[in-house]
C-alpha angles and dihedrals in degrees: 000000000000145000091306086077104098120204124188111215110202107189127131094202100091092206096048090045091051091049091050091050091050092051089051094047092050090053088057098256131117118247126205112197122214123181100194141034091243092051092048091055092053091054090043093054098046103035139046120249132186095200140004128214113202136190113203100219104067138149111248113008112019122237090253090057092049092049090053093052094045096050092046096049103037148003095245109140114246127202120196115218107183142150087227107111101178114122092223092055089054093046089048091051093049089047089053093056107271111150094210142355126218124185129221131274088049136186112247093221090048091055095049092049093049094049089050091049094048092049092049092053091049092047090049089050091053091052095056114127114289133218090029136121127199118203131201122164103310091335119107124187112201098200089186097058092027090235134136125207124189116187085353090299117122115235114219098224127172119235092261093047089050091052095046090049091046089056092052096045095044092055101033097173096043121104107219116203119213088254092054092051095045095047092042097046104030094033092219134108115276113234101181099273099135096175098089094051092042091054095050095044088051090052092051093048092049094052092045090051093050093054092048118003092180094068135064116212108170124042130194116233099205114236091009117052144249139329139155116285111252 
């Protein structure tokens, strides 16, 4: 990846915004600063971005509102960078579709590494086989359009949720441990923090259930992990 990768930085503190833009530039990407939620949405609706960094506490639209709009209208990966340390805030952000959550004050190298990792995941998702459909029960994965249908209802999945479900559906008999899923999807070493995997798996199950409450698609193999329900 190079400077053609465009990243929208939504942060109202000018010093922090400048620092994040410098980190992005040194990584070879192109930053676009925005200092309010309203300004950010003007840019988002008129330009193409490959990633968005979002502070939660913003003038105008809040970070939570921006995240909701971004995940509803696109598959652009979003990283939250916030001073809010509460576990529930992080869980809510992940449930809303955030791909990662970084707390302030942050380490410069960590931010750079997480941006790189998230972009790699997104690029890998974009490189999945095209013109192919995967069927399981009444679930259809269109790997060309990167869409999932259950009972002919389209599921609004985030990029990470899509990739997790793709792994499960691609290997219907395989039991995936949480470490398997984390290291395959996040492309990082698993250190035992199961919360991130749990949240995304819960989101997927909830969306599947809403589309067809009479069918079970994913089962938990206690002490081992997850697999498709046979």
